[in-house]
C-alpha positions in Angstrom: 21.5 -8.5 -15.1 18.5 -7.8 -13.0 17.9 -5.6 -9.9 15.0 -6.3 -8.1 13.7 -5.8 -4.6 10.4 -7.2 -3.9 9.0 -7.7 -0.2 5.8 -9.7 0.0 3.9 -8.6 3.1 1.0 -10.4 4.7 -2.0 -8.2 6.5 -3.4 -9.2 10.1 -7.2 -7.9 10.4 -7.5 -6.1 13.7 -10.7 -6.9 15.6 -12.8 -4.0 15.7 -16.0 -2.7 13.9 -17.3 -4.5 11.0 -15.4 -2.6 8.2 -17.1 -2.2 4.8 -14.2 -3.8 3.1 -11.4 -6.0 3.3 -7.6 -5.5 2.9 -5.2 -8.3 1.5 -2.4 -9.1 -0.9 -0.3 -6.3 0.4 3.3 -5.4 -1.4 5.7 -3.4 -1.5 8.4 -3.2 -4.1 11.5 -1.5 -5.9 12.1 -3.2 -9.1 14.2 -2.3 -12.3 14.1 -5.4 -14.7 17.0 -5.8 -17.5 16.0 -5.7 -20.6 15.7 -9.7 -21.8 15.5 -9.1 -25.4 19.6 -8.3 -25.4 21.9 -10.4 -24.3 24.5 -9.1 -21.8 22.6 -5.5 -21.6 21.9 -4.6 -17.9 19.8 -1.8 -16.3 21.8 0.0 -13.2 19.7 2.0 -11.2 20.4 5.5 -11.0 19.1 8.9 -9.8 15.3 8.6 -8.6 14.5 5.0 -10.3 16.4 3.4 -7.5 14.3 5.5 -5.1 10.9 4.7 -6.6 8.8 2.4 -4.3 5.1 0.9 -5.1 3.0 0.0 -2.7 -0.1 -1.9 -3.5 -2.5 -4.2 -2.1 -6.6 -5.5 -2.9 -9.5 -4.3 -1.4 -12.6 -6.0 -1.5 -15.7 -3.7 -1.2 -18.0 -5.6 1.5 -20.5 -3.0 1.6 -23.9 -2.4 -0.5 -22.6 0.9 -1.9 -19.8 1.7 -4.9 -16.7 2.9 -3.5 -15.2 5.8 -5.2 -12.1 6.9 -3.3 -9.6 5.3 -0.5 -7.8 8.0 1.6 -5.1 6.2 3.0 -1.4 6.0 4.7 1.5 3.7 5.0 3.3 4.1 8.0 6.8 2.6 8.5 10.1 3.1 10.2 13.5 3.9 8.1 16.7 2.3 8.9 17.5 4.6 11.6 14.2 4.3 13.1 12.7 7.6 12.3 8.6 6.9 11.2 7.8 7.7 7.8 4.3 8.2 6.9 3.3 8.3 2.8 -0.1 9.8 2.2 -2.3 8.6 -0.7 -5.6 9.3 -2.2 -6.6 6.4 -4.8 -9.5 7.0 -6.6 -11.6 3.8 -7.9 -15.0 2.7 -8.6 -15.4 -0.4 -6.6 -18.7 -1.9 -6.8 -20.1 -4.1 -4.0 -18.6 -7.5 -3.6 -15.9 -6.5 -6.2 -12.3 -6.0 -5.3 -9.7 -3.5 -7.1 -5.7 -3.5 -6.8 -5.0 -0.3 -4.9 -1.2 0.6 -6.3 0.6 4.1 -5.4 4.2 4.7 -5.8 6.3 7.3 -3.6 9.8 8.5 -3.7 11.9 7.2 -0.6 15.7 7.1 -0.3 16.5 3.4 -1.1 19.7 3.3 1.2 17.0 4.7 4.1 14.6 1.2 3.4 14.8 -1.1 6.2 14.9 -5.0 5.0 12.4 -6.5 5.7 9.8 -3.7 5.4 7.5 -3.7 8.2 4.8 -1.0 8.7 0.8 -0.4 8.9 -1.6 0.5 6.3 -3.7 3.4 8.0 -7.3 3.5 6.3 -7.8 7.3 6.8 -11.7 7.5 5.1 -13.4 5.5 2.4 -15.7 7.7 -0.3 -18.9 6.3 -1.3 -20.9 7.1 -4.5 -24.1 8.2 -2.7 -21.8 11.0 -1.0 -21.4 9.3 2.6 -18.2 8.3 3.9 -16.6 5.8 6.1 -14.1 7.0 8.9 -12.2 5.1 11.6 -13.6 4.9 14.9 -12.4 7.7 17.0 -12.7 6.0 20.4 -10.6 2.4 18.9 -7.3 3.5 18.0 -6.6 0.2 15.8 -10.2 1.3 13.4 -8.9 1.2 10.0 -5.3 -0.3 10.9 -4.1 -3.1 8.7 -0.6 -4.1 10.0 2.0 -5.5 7.5 4.8 -7.9 8.5 7.1 -10.1 6.7 
């Protein structure tokens, strides 16, 4: 038996300032697979395993500097309509013109997770190897925001 829930999400680029990066291939998933080598064996999610979610996306470095860290959040509404924000810091070494999969795991009650998941990736800060940082434009509320929808 296979228990899996995978939600593929698309990204919409919000027109604003020229960003030193590009986000694509966004996905949020919760999956537990059966051991396919043992006929008749099945995995039944129990405890925290059923509440473990993975958020991932591809980040392309469009700047001329190496990215060393990305501070970001995934914001969505649960089934009751309450806003949920999961914060992350992903350390990576992404050279100019190259991309990397950003993948982080968080715990959230599967019974409260909406289906389909819609939300927003909030890019809070990008750190570069020369010590400089990119921050969203405070005068533009959409700066650094990537909308995700099914």
